[in-house]
C-alpha positions in Angstrom: 84.7 -33.9 -17.0 83.9 -32.6 -13.5 85.5 -29.5 -12.3 87.2 -29.9 -8.8 85.4 -28.6 -5.9 86.8 -25.4 -4.2 87.1 -25.0 -0.5 84.4 -23.1 1.4 85.0 -19.6 2.4 83.9 -18.1 5.8 81.3 -15.3 5.9 83.6 -12.7 7.6 85.4 -10.5 8.5 83.0 -7.8 7.4 83.6 -4.5 6.2 81.0 -2.5 8.5 81.0 0.7 6.5 79.6 -1.4 3.5 77.0 -3.4 5.4 75.6 -0.6 7.7 72.0 0.0 7.3 70.7 3.3 8.7 68.9 3.5 11.0 69.4 -0.3 11.3 69.1 -0.5 15.0 65.6 0.8 14.8 63.2 -1.7 13.5 60.2 0.5 13.8 61.2 4.2 13.4 57.7 5.3 13.2 56.4 6.2 16.6 52.8 5.2 15.7 53.8 1.5 15.2 51.4 -0.7 17.4 53.2 -2.3 20.1 55.2 -1.6 23.4 58.6 0.0 22.7 61.5 -2.4 23.9 65.2 -2.6 23.6 66.8 -5.9 22.6 70.5 -6.3 23.8 72.9 -9.0 24.4 76.3 -10.4 23.4 77.8 -12.8 20.8 80.2 -15.3 22.0 82.3 -17.8 20.2 83.1 -21.4 21.2 85.9 -20.4 23.7 83.3 -17.9 25.3 85.2 -15.0 23.9 83.3 -12.0 22.8 82.7 -11.6 18.9 83.2 -7.9 18.2 82.5 -8.1 14.5 79.4 -9.9 14.1 76.1 -8.7 12.8 72.6 -9.6 13.3 69.7 -9.2 10.9 66.4 -9.0 12.8 62.9 -9.8 11.3 59.7 -9.4 13.2 55.9 -8.1 13.1 54.6 -5.2 14.9 52.7 -5.5 18.1 49.6 -6.3 16.2 51.3 -9.2 14.5 51.5 -7.5 11.1 54.5 -7.1 9.0 55.1 -3.6 7.9 56.1 -1.8 4.7 59.2 0.4 4.0 58.9 4.0 5.6 61.0 6.7 6.6 64.2 5.2 5.1 63.8 1.7 6.8 62.0 -1.5 6.2 59.4 -1.7 9.1 60.2 -4.8 11.3 63.5 -5.5 9.8 66.9 -4.2 11.0 70.6 -4.9 11.0 72.9 -4.4 14.1 76.5 -4.9 14.7 78.3 -6.0 17.8 80.6 -3.3 19.2 84.2 -3.8 20.6 82.5 -5.5 23.8 80.7 -8.0 21.6 77.4 -6.3 22.5 74.4 -5.6 20.1 71.5 -3.2 20.7 68.3 -2.9 18.7 65.3 -0.7 19.2 61.9 -2.3 18.5 58.5 -3.2 19.7 57.4 -6.3 21.5 56.1 -8.5 18.6 52.6 -9.6 18.3 51.5 -13.2 17.4 51.3 -14.5 14.0 48.9 -17.2 13.3 48.8 -18.3 16.8 52.6 -18.7 17.2 54.4 -17.4 20.3 55.6 -13.9 19.6 59.2 -13.8 18.4 61.8 -12.2 16.3 63.7 -14.1 13.7 67.5 -13.7 13.8 70.0 -14.2 10.9 73.6 -14.0 12.4 76.7 -13.4 10.4 80.1 -13.8 11.9 83.6 -14.5 11.1 84.6 -18.3 11.1 81.1 -19.3 10.0 80.9 -21.0 6.6 77.2 -19.6 6.2 74.9 -17.4 8.3 72.9 -19.1 11.1 69.2 -18.5 11.8 67.6 -18.7 15.2 64.6 -17.0 17.0 64.2 -14.8 20.0 61.2 -15.6 22.3 60.2 -13.6 25.3 60.2 -15.0 28.9 56.9 -15.2 30.7 54.6 -15.4 27.5 52.1 -18.1 28.1 52.2 -19.0 24.4 55.8 -20.1 24.7 54.5 -23.5 26.3 52.7 -24.5 23.1 55.4 -23.3 20.7 56.6 -26.2 18.5 60.2 -24.6 18.1 60.7 -24.2 21.8 59.3 -27.8 22.4 61.5 -29.3 19.8 64.6 -27.7 21.5 64.0 -29.5 24.8 66.3 -28.4 27.5 68.2 -26.1 25.3 65.0 -24.0 24.7 66.2 -21.5 27.2 68.9 -20.4 24.7 66.0 -19.0 22.6 64.3 -16.9 25.4 65.2 -13.3 26.1 64.9 -12.2 29.8 63.7 -8.8 31.0 66.5 -6.8 32.6 65.2 -6.0 36.0 67.4 -2.9 36.4 66.2 -1.4 33.1 62.5 -1.5 32.3 61.7 -2.3 28.7 65.2 -3.8 28.1 65.2 -7.6 27.1 68.5 -9.5 27.1 69.3 -12.3 24.8 72.9 -13.6 24.4 74.2 -15.7 21.6 76.7 -18.5 22.0 78.1 -19.8 18.7 79.2 -23.4 20.0 79.9 -25.2 22.9 78.1 -26.2 26.1 75.6 -23.4 26.1 75.3 -23.2 22.4 72.2 -21.2 21.2 69.8 -23.3 19.0 70.1 -22.7 15.6 67.6 -23.9 12.9 68.6 -26.2 10.0 67.2 -24.6 7.0 
């Protein structure tokens, strides 16, 4: 006899005090990490274009030399977890990632938010990198590839802006894993 299926549960709301990772917003706290220091920031919006104030993003990336690090100084080098604030904004301190095996430099993102049945996975690429033109993930995204590309903030040197839209006309490309 088969047991009946149970309904799915969403992945939120979250109890931030139980999920905080200190210093989660600093992917490479070691000042000797190879690479240009940058800030990644942006917003998370739902299908109605409303800000999501209680999402969190896990970020995974290599250092500027294209190497993945080892845990040090209380964190995992190249991994971090950031929450959105009351305005739906996240901020992460990291380095510009290097290329791994010829791929365009990118940061992998795992996003958790209320209303999702499971986490979603995507990537952040960087505007102006010539390797983007040959990147298979960007090519397969077609016209929506721009949703994966962070833009430099002209008013703030070293700051890259990448916004997430969970659904709708400008939905961010998410990978089917």
